[in-house]
N, C-alpha and C positions, 0 to 999 in steps of 0.2 A: 404675757405674754415674756415669756424665755422661753415655755415649752415651743411657741412657736416657734424663731427666734433662733432656737436649736435646734425642729424642722428643716425652716430652712436650708440650715450653714453644715447640717445632717444634705438631704438633695440636695446641694450644691456641690459636695464633696463627692454623690453616690456619679453628678454628673459630669462631670472636671475629669474623673475615674475613668466614664465610657469611652472619653472623647483622646483621653490621651493613651488607655486602650487600643482599642478602633488601631490608631494610629500604630499605633510595633504591628497591629495584626498582619495590617496595608503594607504595612515595609518588607515583612516577608515568606507575605502572600508569594512563592515564584507566575513569572507571569509565561501563558501557559500563547501558543501560537494561533491566532486569533481561527474560526471556522473561515475553510475556502482556503488559506494559508497552508503551502507547502514549505510540513519541515525541512535542519539543513541537513544533510547528510552522508558523512565523510565515502572518501575514496579508494577506494580499497573498486579492486578488477581481482578478477580469477576467470585464466583465459577473454584474454578484453575485453571481457568483460565483461560492469559495473554489478558489483554485489556485495554493498554498505556493509555493515559491518554492525550497525543501531537499528537495526529491521526487525522479527523473525519474521521467518521463509516458513511454509509449505512448498509438500510438494508438490502440488502442479504444480509452482510454479508466480502469485497469485507473496502479498507478502501484505501486512500487515504495523501497522507504529499509532504507542498508543502515546493517544494525546493528554489524554487527566482522566480518570478514574475509569469506565467505566467504559467512556467513548476511545473504540480504536480506529486509526485511517487506513481504507484497504489501497489494493494495485497491485501492480505484475509487474514483474521484475523486470529485466534487459535481455534477459533471454528470451522470453513468451514476447517481450515487448518487436522483439527480429524477425523473432519467427512469423507472427503476426502481422509486419510489412507493414505495408504504406492498404490497410484497409481502407472498405467506404463507406460504415457505417457503424458504433456501436448501438449496443440496445444492455441498458441497467436498471433495477431491480425500482419497485419505485421506494421514493422512501413512506414509514409505516410497514415495511413486508420483516418479515420472518425469514432467514431466513437459517441454518445448519451447513455447522463443516462441508465442506466434501460436497456440497450442493449449486446443483448448473447455475451462476447467477450474473454472468457477466458474454454478449453473443452480438462475436464482430465477424462483421458480413464484406466482402471482397472475390470482382467479381463472379457473383450467383453466390457462395455457396458461403458456406455457416460453420463456424467457429467455437468453441466453450472455451471455459470459465470457470470452478470451484471459488467459495468461497472459502480461504485458510479456516474462517473460526463459524459463533454461535453469537445470531442476536438482532433490535431489528434492526435496517435500515434506516439510517437520523437523515440521508441529507446524501445527493448525487452530485453528482461534478457533469456542472452544466457542461462548461464549461467543454471539456474534452466530450459530448456525447455533437456540442456543435460539427467542434474540430479538434478531426479520432485524428491529425497530425498530433497534435500534441504527446497523445500514448505513446509513444515511437523516438519524438524529440525532447523529454524528460520524464522519466517511469516514474521515479521515487518524484519528483516537485508542479508540477505542476498537468499533472498529466493522471496522478490521480484519480478515482474512482469513485467509492463516498466515504459515507464516517456510520459506523457498524454502532450501538449501546446491549455495551453488555452484558446484561444483572449478574450471568455467573464467569469469573476474572478464570478461574480455571478453564475453562471452553477456549482464553485465547493461547497455551500456551499449548495445549492437547495435540498432538499428533504434528506436531511443528517440528522443522528440522532441529535438532541441537543445537545450539550455538557453537559449539566448537568445531562440528560437523558442516556445516555449511560448506566451505569451501570444495572441504573433498566433493558433498555432492553436488552444487556446478560445474568443477573439474569434471565429474561421473557425466555430466551430462552436457557440456557440449562434448569430448571424449565420445561419451555414443552416437551421437548426430553426426559431425566427425567422418564416424566408419560409416555412418551408415550413410552419407554424402557428405563424399572426397572433396567435391572441387568445393563445400561449406571453408574448408581451411584457410585457402587460395580467397576467398573471398576475406575472408573476416586478415585475414592477415595486410589486406591489400587500402587499410587506415595502420599499419602501426602496430596491426598486431586488433584491430580493435571488431569488430564485427560492423558488415554493409548494416545499408539503413535498412533495405528491403532484404535478408540473410533465403531468402529462397528466388527468390525473381532470380540472381546468380544463379539458378537449376529452373527450369519451364518443366522441363520433366518429370520436378517437386510435387508428387502431389499436395500441397498447401492438410487441405484439411485432415490427414491423416493422421501428417507427420507435427500436426498440429495438435489435436488426439490425442495422441501416442500420450507429450510428453505433459501437457495441460490436466493427461491426468477425465480425457472423459475420452476417448476411442469406447 
């Protein structure tokens, strides 16, 4: 009988210890953004274009931000969104598809023409933003928030940084891109200045003779 009481007491302490420690662990687990909820991005601007520091950029003007271990959210930056402008249709890869860094994965359609953009990382597509596919205006209206495009499971986390713009060079890279665009189409500088230096909602609409497909292909690295 004594042995049984000792065992019961021992098991009681184990159960109590489990629940007490479980509460401590739960109290220290960081709260993460639920899938589909946009993260908060700081208001940093380069030549009028919103360029948050808390995302990572690919030279093709796509971005990624880590949601949790091995999972990143992907979208396009405001420079790309302003060049894409008022698109009629967005095509995204399907969940389960494996994509490679630099591979064409987004397609935007406008007035019968198609522009493409590349993936900033490698991995398996986990989810796509059906809201932005159904309402393409969100891509331009909130490219870092509601306009996100998909999430990717990245088993090799080194691939989330390989070939991305180094953090210390992001502002200079964006400045050069904007100045290169304006030197190619000087009228666009005036269009951007129309709202206190912020880019127009649809940059290339301000220059009807400009080739949308050619210019987007050059800056999106798909030409």
